[in-house]
C-alpha positions in Angstrom: -164.6 -240.9 -25.7 -161.7 -238.6 -26.6 -161.3 -235.0 -25.4 -164.5 -233.1 -25.2 -166.3 -234.9 -28.1 -169.3 -236.6 -26.6 -170.1 -240.2 -27.4 -173.6 -240.9 -28.7 -175.8 -243.6 -27.1 -179.2 -245.1 -28.0 -181.3 -246.5 -25.2 -184.5 -248.5 -25.7 -187.4 -249.1 -23.4 -191.2 -249.4 -23.1 -193.6 -246.5 -23.1 -194.4 -247.0 -19.4 -190.8 -246.9 -18.5 -190.1 -243.8 -20.5 -193.0 -242.0 -18.9 -191.3 -242.3 -15.6 -187.8 -241.7 -17.1 -188.8 -238.4 -18.9 -190.6 -237.1 -15.8 -187.6 -237.5 -13.6 -184.7 -237.4 -16.0 -183.5 -240.9 -15.1 -183.1 -244.4 -16.7 -182.4 -247.8 -15.3 -179.9 -250.5 -16.4 -179.5 -254.1 -15.3 -176.2 -255.8 -14.6 -176.5 -257.6 -17.9 -176.9 -254.3 -19.8 -173.9 -252.7 -18.0 -171.7 -255.7 -18.9 -172.1 -254.9 -22.6 -171.1 -251.2 -22.4 -167.3 -251.5 -22.2 -166.3 -248.1 -20.9 -168.9 -246.4 -18.9 -170.6 -243.3 -20.3 -169.0 -240.0 -19.3 -170.5 -236.7 -18.3 -171.6 -234.8 -21.5 -172.4 -237.9 -23.6 -175.7 -237.6 -25.4 -178.3 -240.3 -25.0 -181.2 -240.7 -27.5 -184.4 -242.2 -26.2 -186.1 -244.9 -28.3 -189.5 -246.2 -27.3 -190.3 -249.8 -28.3 -193.6 -251.2 -29.8 -196.2 -249.9 -30.2 -194.4 -246.5 -30.6 -191.2 -247.7 -32.4 -189.3 -244.4 -32.6 -187.1 -241.8 -31.0 -188.9 -239.3 -28.7 -186.0 -237.2 -27.4 -182.6 -237.0 -25.9 -180.7 -236.0 -22.8 -177.1 -235.1 -21.7 -175.6 -237.7 -19.4 -174.8 -236.3 -15.9 -173.8 -239.4 -14.0 -174.8 -242.8 -12.7 -175.3 -244.5 -9.3 -176.2 -247.8 -7.6 -179.9 -248.0 -6.6 -180.8 -249.3 -3.1 -182.1 -252.8 -3.2 -185.4 -251.8 -1.4 -186.2 -249.0 -3.8 -188.5 -250.4 -6.5 -189.3 -247.5 -8.8 -189.9 -249.1 -12.2 -193.2 -250.8 -13.1 -191.5 -254.2 -13.7 -189.8 -254.0 -10.3 -193.1 -253.3 -8.6 -194.8 -256.1 -10.4 -192.1 -258.7 -9.5 -191.4 -257.3 -6.0 -187.6 -257.2 -6.5 -184.9 -254.8 -7.7 -184.1 -255.4 -11.4 -182.5 -252.2 -12.6 -179.5 -251.8 -10.2 -177.9 -248.9 -12.0 -179.6 -245.5 -12.3 -178.4 -243.1 -15.0 -179.5 -239.4 -14.8 -179.7 -236.7 -17.4 -179.7 -232.9 -17.7 -181.0 -230.8 -20.7 -183.5 -233.4 -21.5 -185.8 -232.7 -24.4 -188.7 -234.7 -25.8 -191.3 -234.5 -28.6 -194.0 -235.5 -26.1 -194.6 -234.9 -22.4 -194.5 -237.9 -20.0 -198.3 -237.7 -19.5 -199.3 -237.5 -23.2 -201.6 -240.2 -24.4 -200.1 -243.3 -26.2 -201.5 -242.1 -29.5 -199.6 -238.9 -29.4 -196.3 -240.8 -28.7 -197.0 -243.0 -31.7 -197.9 -240.1 -34.0 -195.0 -237.8 -33.1 -192.1 -240.2 -32.7 -189.2 -240.2 -35.2 -188.7 -243.5 -37.0 -185.1 -244.7 -37.7 -183.6 -246.0 -40.8 -179.8 -246.3 -40.5 -180.0 -247.1 -36.8 -182.9 -249.6 -37.1 -180.6 -252.5 -36.4 -179.5 -251.0 -33.1 -182.9 -251.1 -31.4 -182.7 -254.8 -30.6 -180.3 -253.9 -27.8 -181.3 -252.0 -24.7 -178.1 -249.9 -24.6 -175.8 -249.2 -27.5 -172.9 -246.8 -27.9 -173.4 -245.6 -31.5 -170.2 -245.7 -33.6 -171.2 -245.7 -37.3 -171.1 -242.3 -38.8 -174.3 -242.7 -40.7 -176.2 -243.6 -37.5 -174.7 -240.7 -35.6 -175.8 -238.3 -38.4 -179.3 -239.8 -38.3 -179.6 -239.2 -34.6 -178.2 -235.7 -34.9 -181.1 -235.0 -37.3 -183.5 -236.4 -34.7 -182.0 -233.9 -32.2 -182.4 -231.0 -34.7 -186.0 -232.0 -35.2 -186.7 -232.0 -31.4 -184.9 -228.7 -30.9 -187.0 -227.0 -33.6 -190.2 -227.7 -31.7 -191.4 -224.8 -29.7 -193.7 -227.0 -27.6 -191.1 -229.7 -26.8 -191.1 -231.1 -23.2 -187.9 -229.9 -21.4 -186.2 -230.9 -18.2 -183.1 -228.9 -17.2 -182.0 -231.2 -14.5 -182.9 -234.6 -13.1 -185.1 -235.1 -10.0 -182.4 -234.8 -7.3 -184.8 -235.5 -4.5 -185.7 -238.8 -6.0 -182.1 -239.7 -6.8 -180.9 -238.9 -3.3 -183.7 -241.1 -1.9 -183.0 -244.1 -4.1 -179.2 -244.2 -4.6 -176.8 -245.8 -2.2 -174.5 -242.7 -2.4 -176.2 -239.2 -2.6 -175.1 -237.2 -5.6 -175.9 -233.7 -4.4 -172.6 -232.8 -2.8 -172.0 -230.4 0.0 -170.6 -227.1 -1.0 -167.1 -227.7 0.1 -167.0 -231.0 -1.7 -167.9 -229.6 -5.2 -164.6 -229.6 -7.2 -164.7 -226.7 -9.6 -161.0 -227.2 -10.5 -161.2 -230.7 -12.0 -158.2 -232.8 -13.0 -156.8 -230.4 -15.5 -154.9 -228.4 -12.8 -153.3 -231.4 -10.9 -150.0 -230.9 -12.6 -150.0 -227.1 -12.5 -148.0 -225.0 -10.0 -149.5 -223.5 -6.9 -149.2 -220.0 -8.5 -151.2 -221.1 -11.6 -153.9 -222.8 -9.5 -154.3 -219.6 -7.3 -154.7 -217.5 -10.4 -157.2 -219.9 -12.0 -159.3 -219.8 -8.8 -159.4 -216.0 -9.0 -160.4 -216.1 -12.7 -163.2 -218.6 -12.0 -164.6 -216.1 -9.4 -164.4 -213.3 -11.9 -166.3 -215.2 -14.6 -168.9 -216.4 -12.1 -169.3 -212.8 -11.0 -170.2 -212.0 -14.6 -167.0 -210.5 -15.8 -164.8 -211.0 -18.9 -161.1 -211.3 -18.1 -157.9 -209.6 -19.3 -154.5 -211.2 -18.4 -151.9 -208.5 -18.6 -148.1 -208.6 -18.2 -144.8 -208.6 -20.1 -144.2 -211.0 -23.0 -143.4 -214.7 -22.2 -145.2 -214.9 -18.8 -147.8 -217.4 -20.0 -150.8 -215.2 -20.4 -152.2 -217.0 -23.5 -151.5 -220.4 -22.0 -153.4 -219.4 -18.8 -156.4 -218.1 -20.9 -156.5 -221.5 -22.8 -156.2 -223.4 -19.5 -159.2 -221.6 -18.0 -161.3 -222.1 -21.1 -160.5 -225.8 -21.2 -161.4 -226.1 -17.5 -164.9 -224.5 -18.0 -165.8 -225.2 -21.6 -163.8 -228.4 -22.5 -161.0 -229.1 -25.0 -162.8 -227.7 -28.0 -165.0 -225.2 -26.2 -163.2 -222.0 -27.3 -161.7 -220.2 -30.3 -158.6 -218.1 -30.2 -158.2 -214.9 -32.3 -155.4 -212.4 -32.3 -156.4 -208.7 -32.4 -154.9 -206.2 -34.9 -155.2 -202.5 -35.6 -157.3 -203.1 -38.7 -160.2 -204.8 -36.9 -163.5 -203.3 -37.6 -167.2 -204.1 -37.2 -167.0 -206.5 -40.1 -164.3 -208.6 -38.3 -166.0 -208.7 -34.9 -169.7 -208.6 -35.6 -169.9 -209.4 -39.3 -171.0 -207.8 -42.5 -171.8 -208.3 -46.2 -169.4 -209.5 -48.8 -169.9 -210.0 -52.6 -171.5 -213.3 -53.6 -172.6 -215.0 -56.8 -175.9 -213.3 -56.6 -175.5 -210.0 -55.0 -174.1 -210.0 -51.4 -174.2 -212.4 -48.4 -173.8 -211.8 -44.7 -170.7 -213.2 -43.0 -170.5 -213.6 -39.2 -167.6 -212.0 -37.3 -165.6 -213.6 -34.6 -167.9 -212.5 -31.7 -171.1 -213.6 -33.5 -169.6 -217.0 -34.4 -168.5 -217.6 -30.8 -171.9 -216.5 -29.4 -173.8 -218.9 -31.8 -171.4 -221.7 -30.9 -172.0 -221.0 -27.2 -175.8 -221.3 -27.6 -175.4 -224.5 -29.6 -173.1 -226.2 -27.1 -175.4 -225.2 -24.2 -178.3 -226.9 -26.0 -176.3 -230.0 -26.8 -173.9 -230.5 -24.0 -174.8 -228.0 -21.2 -171.4 -226.3 -21.5 -170.5 -222.9 -22.8 -168.2 -221.7 -25.6 -165.8 -218.8 -25.0 -163.7 -216.5 -27.1 -160.0 -215.8 -26.4 -158.6 -212.5 -27.9 -154.8 -212.4 -27.8 -153.2 -208.9 -27.7 -156.5 -207.2 -27.1 -155.1 -203.7 -26.9 -153.8 -203.9 -30.5 -157.4 -203.3 -31.8 -159.5 -200.1 -31.9 -162.1 -201.7 -29.7 -164.7 -198.9 -29.8 -164.7 -199.2 -33.6 -164.6 -203.0 -33.7 -167.3 -203.7 -31.2 -169.4 -200.7 -31.6 -172.8 -200.9 -29.8 -172.3 -204.6 -29.2 -169.9 -203.9 -26.4 -172.8 -203.1 -24.2 -173.7 -206.8 -24.5 -170.4 -207.8 -22.9 -172.1 -206.8 -19.7 -174.2 -209.8 -18.5 -177.0 -207.5 -17.2 -177.7 -206.2 -20.7 -178.0 -209.5 -22.5 -181.7 -209.2 -22.9 -181.1 -207.5 -26.3 -179.9 -209.4 -29.4 -176.9 -208.7 -31.5 -177.6 -206.5 -34.5 -177.6 -209.1 -37.2 -179.9 -208.9 -40.3 -182.8 -211.4 -40.2 -181.7 -213.1 -36.9 -182.3 -212.6 -33.2 -179.0 -213.8 -31.7 -178.9 -213.3 -27.9 -175.5 -213.5 -26.1 -175.8 -216.3 -23.5 -175.4 -215.2 -19.9 -172.6 -217.7 -19.5 -170.6 -216.4 -22.5 -167.2 -214.8 -21.7 -164.3 -213.2 -23.5 -160.9 -214.1 -22.0 -158.2 -211.7 -23.4 -154.5 -211.0 -23.1 -152.6 -207.7 -23.1 -148.9 -207.1 -23.5 -148.0 -204.1 -21.3 -144.6 -203.7 -23.0 -146.2 -202.8 -26.3 -146.1 -199.2 -25.4 -147.1 -197.8 -28.8 -150.5 -199.5 -28.5 -151.0 -199.6 -24.8 -154.0 -198.3 -22.9 -156.2 -198.0 -25.9 -159.0 -199.5 -23.8 -161.7 -196.9 -23.0 -163.3 -196.5 -19.6 -166.6 -198.2 -20.5 -164.7 -201.1 -22.0 -162.5 -201.6 -19.0 -165.6 -201.7 -16.8 -166.6 -204.9 -18.4 -163.4 -206.7 -17.7 -161.5 -207.9 -14.6 -157.7 -207.2 -15.0 -155.4 -209.9 -13.7 -151.6 -209.4 -13.7 -149.4 -212.2 -14.9 -145.9 -211.1 -13.9 -142.7 -213.0 -14.5 -142.3 -215.9 -12.0 -139.0 -214.2 -11.1 -141.0 -211.6 -9.2 -144.0 -213.6 -8.2 -145.3 -212.6 -4.8 -147.8 -214.4 -2.6 -149.9 -211.8 -0.8 -151.0 -213.3 2.5 -152.4 -210.1 3.9 -151.7 -208.6 7.3 -153.6 -207.6 10.4 -155.4 -204.4 9.6 -154.9 -201.4 11.9 -157.6 -199.6 13.8 -160.3 -198.3 11.5 -162.5 -195.6 13.0 -166.1 -194.8 12.1 -164.9 -191.4 10.8 -163.2 -193.2 7.9 -166.6 -194.0 6.6 -167.9 -190.6 7.3 -169.9 -190.7 10.6 -172.5 -188.1 9.4 -173.2 -190.2 6.3 -173.5 -193.6 8.0 -177.2 -193.9 7.3 -176.6 -193.1 3.6 -173.9 -195.8 3.6 -176.4 -198.4 4.9 -178.8 -197.5 2.1 -176.1 -197.9 -0.5 -175.2 -201.3 1.0 -178.8 -202.4 0.6 -178.7 -201.3 -3.0 -175.5 -203.3 -3.6 -176.9 -206.4 -1.9 -180.1 -206.4 -3.9 -178.1 -205.7 -7.2 -175.7 -208.6 -6.4 -178.5 -211.1 -5.8 -180.5 -210.0 -8.8 -177.6 -210.1 -11.3 -176.2 -213.4 -10.1 -179.7 -215.0 -10.3 -180.0 -214.2 -14.0 -180.7 -217.3 -16.1 -182.4 -218.4 -19.3 -183.2 -222.2 -19.3 -179.9 -224.0 -18.8 -177.9 -220.7 -19.4 -176.7 -219.2 -16.0 -175.0 -215.9 -15.3 -173.0 -217.8 -12.7 -171.9 -220.3 -15.4 -172.1 -223.4 -13.2 -175.4 -225.1 -12.6 -174.2 -226.1 -9.1 -174.0 -222.4 -8.1 -177.2 -221.4 -9.9 -179.1 -223.9 -7.7 -177.9 -222.2 -4.4 -179.8 -219.6 -2.5 -177.8 -216.5 -3.6 -179.2 -214.3 -0.9 -178.4 -216.7 1.9 -174.9 -217.2 0.4 -174.3 -213.4 0.4 -175.4 -213.0 4.0 -173.1 -215.9 5.1 -170.2 -214.3 3.1 -170.8 -210.9 4.8 -170.5 -212.6 8.2 -167.3 -214.4 7.3 -165.3 -211.9 5.2 -164.7 -209.0 7.7 -162.1 -206.5 8.9 -162.7 -206.1 12.6 -166.2 -204.9 13.1 -166.7 -204.1 9.4 -168.0 -206.5 6.7 -166.5 -206.4 3.2 -169.1 -204.0 1.9 -168.1 -201.5 4.6 -164.4 -201.9 3.5 -165.2 -201.4 -0.2 -167.3 -198.3 0.7 -164.6 -196.8 2.9 -162.0 -197.0 0.1 -164.3 -195.9 -2.7 -165.5 -192.9 -0.6 -162.0 -191.8 0.2 -161.0 -192.0 -3.5 -164.1 -190.0 -4.5 -163.8 -187.4 -1.7 -160.1 -186.8 -2.6 -161.0 -186.3 -6.2 -158.6 -189.0 -7.3 -161.4 -190.8 -9.2 -165.1 -190.9 -8.8 -166.1 -194.5 -8.0 -169.6 -195.4 -9.1 -171.7 -197.9 -7.3 -171.5 -200.3 -10.3 -167.8 -200.9 -9.5 -168.7 -201.7 -5.9 -171.4 -204.1 -7.1 -168.9 -205.8 -9.4 -166.4 -206.1 -6.5 -169.0 -207.5 -4.2 -170.1 -210.1 -6.8 -166.5 -211.2 -7.2 -166.1 -211.7 -3.4 -169.4 -213.7 -3.2 -168.5 -215.8 -6.2 -165.1 -216.8 -4.7 -166.8 -217.6 -1.5 -169.4 -219.8 -3.3 -166.6 -221.6 -5.2 -164.0 -222.0 -2.5 -165.7 -221.2 0.9 -162.8 -222.4 3.1 -160.3 -220.1 1.4 -161.5 -216.5 2.1 -160.3 -213.6 4.2 -159.3 -209.9 4.0 -157.0 -210.8 1.1 -160.1 -211.5 -1.0 -161.3 -207.9 -0.5 -157.8 -206.8 -1.5 -158.1 -208.7 -4.8 -161.5 -207.2 -5.5 -160.2 -203.7 -5.1 -157.2 -204.4 -7.3 -159.3 -206.0 -10.1 -162.3 -203.6 -10.1 -161.3 -200.3 -8.6 -157.6 -199.7 -9.1 -157.8 -199.9 -13.0 -160.1 -196.8 -12.8 -157.1 -194.9 -11.2 -155.3 -195.0 -14.6 -157.2 -191.8 -15.4 -155.6 -190.0 -12.5 -152.1 -190.8 -13.8 -151.8 -187.6 -15.9 -152.4 -185.5 -12.7 -149.8 -187.5 -10.9 -147.3 -187.0 -13.7 -148.0 -183.3 -13.6 -147.4 -183.2 -9.9 -144.0 -184.9 -10.3 -142.9 -182.4 -13.0 -144.3 -179.2 -11.4 -143.9 -180.3 -7.8 -147.6 -179.9 -7.1 -147.7 -181.6 -3.7 -151.5 -181.6 -3.5 -151.9 -184.6 -5.9 -149.1 -186.6 -4.2 -150.7 -185.9 -0.8 -154.1 -187.2 -2.0 -152.4 -190.3 -3.3 -150.5 -191.0 0.0 -153.8 -190.6 2.0 -155.2 -193.4 -0.2 -152.2 -195.6 0.5 -152.6 -194.9 4.2 -156.2 -196.0 4.3 -155.5 -199.2 2.2 -152.8 -200.1 4.8 -155.2 -199.5 7.7 -157.7 -201.8 6.1 -155.2 -204.5 5.6 -155.4 -204.2 1.8 -151.7 -205.0 1.4 -151.7 -205.6 -2.3 -153.7 -202.5 -3.0 -151.3 -200.3 -0.9 -148.3 -201.9 -2.7 -149.7 -201.3 -6.2 -150.5 -197.7 -5.3 -147.0 -197.1 -4.2 -145.6 -198.7 -7.3 -148.0 -196.7 -9.5 -146.7 -193.5 -7.9 -143.2 -194.5 -8.8 -143.8 -195.6 -12.4 -146.7 -193.3 -13.1 -149.0 -196.0 -14.5 -151.6 -198.2 -12.8 -151.5 -201.2 -15.0 
């Protein structure tokens, strides 16, 4: 297997074995079978299921998740039960399993609906075969297309983990802290790069698209590619460079002249969305779109009404494409870059567009700073607004419910939180645990977000809507679920920087005016915000506010 291209396998067994295998998403192999494989299968390989006589045909396929040694005393296959001994020592397990028939269908239905083989017919004499001939691979792909086209196909999103953990010598459902979301791809990267990638993973799990911004030559595009490879695989993304001439035709699609009239051509977003759906169905992994130099395009014109669909919560509506219902998968993301030195084209992003992205600075390594946080000062109840404490509790409840609902969104094997391992967790319990762990003194992180947002709103710096607070809370929870041992006040700081501070760009004209005409009122409001950020231990937030006051721009 090379890169992210999955190998194709054909496995053969009796109907009674396949009934059990389909129902539980598992298959067994003897030592003799394993010795013929060569290299072991790898996660993401596609296995096609052939049923021997009297069926004599392919009934479905599954995506390989892993393999483990079965305990000697666990006799689960009919042949093992009959002989009273363990025969199939290796247990393979699959996700995204699809079959023409259900495991309990009568034999006649299996025989009637199975797909006979022509090019691959000589392979069915072996129990396990890695398929290498192109004509055989193409024939099996046609089998998959046939299964996928059936509306009543039997589906199994994940294997029976309860069964697997009972029969395998080593349990496969890892504890939270043992799940490695970073993989091997980052082993040779610097500590600075790894820390940024961890933040990006939290943003995308929280449902956000991402913009890397900074001066030229700081590695923004490389970082975008690295993140996409980590989540989607080596060929799980496309890279496009924005330009000022982009329109709806380039992004969504449109008609062009053809031999007989006109024909529809998909734009870059539509193509990426379709590929994402296809990869989810085939391999259980998403496909993402990288847009380089995002701020060079007129985004309102290019994306039009489709930009609402960049928000995960609104992906229950299809793209406007003639004759098709193309839904944006919950796990689809745009990862973009922005050159802040390109002054003539800078800040062309509208408010609504900015809301759908998390902004992550990628500065020169010559000024890289590690923000470790500091002990927050005393924060009094008056900073929340004592007379409005009951109102704050009601808003916290609204935020909690919104976070849980949005992060639980899924459609089959398509998860808003991107990773299956996270989708299988109890989101509400994770949130309550996170609120207990990420605190500033007596206040949980929702209290801290509310204090800062209320102050910014009350000072008429910028009105912070509850949607930004929900986004910030999702980010904090996502990071906690990914990396539970690496949380603290600094995480709330990062949430404020990514989701709230970009909105302050719209206060910059008033601050410029204050500098020119010596209107102290605006400067005093700004300094009060800096003071509260410092009290709360939001070191990075306070520092960026001070820097913004000096250079009169937020990003």
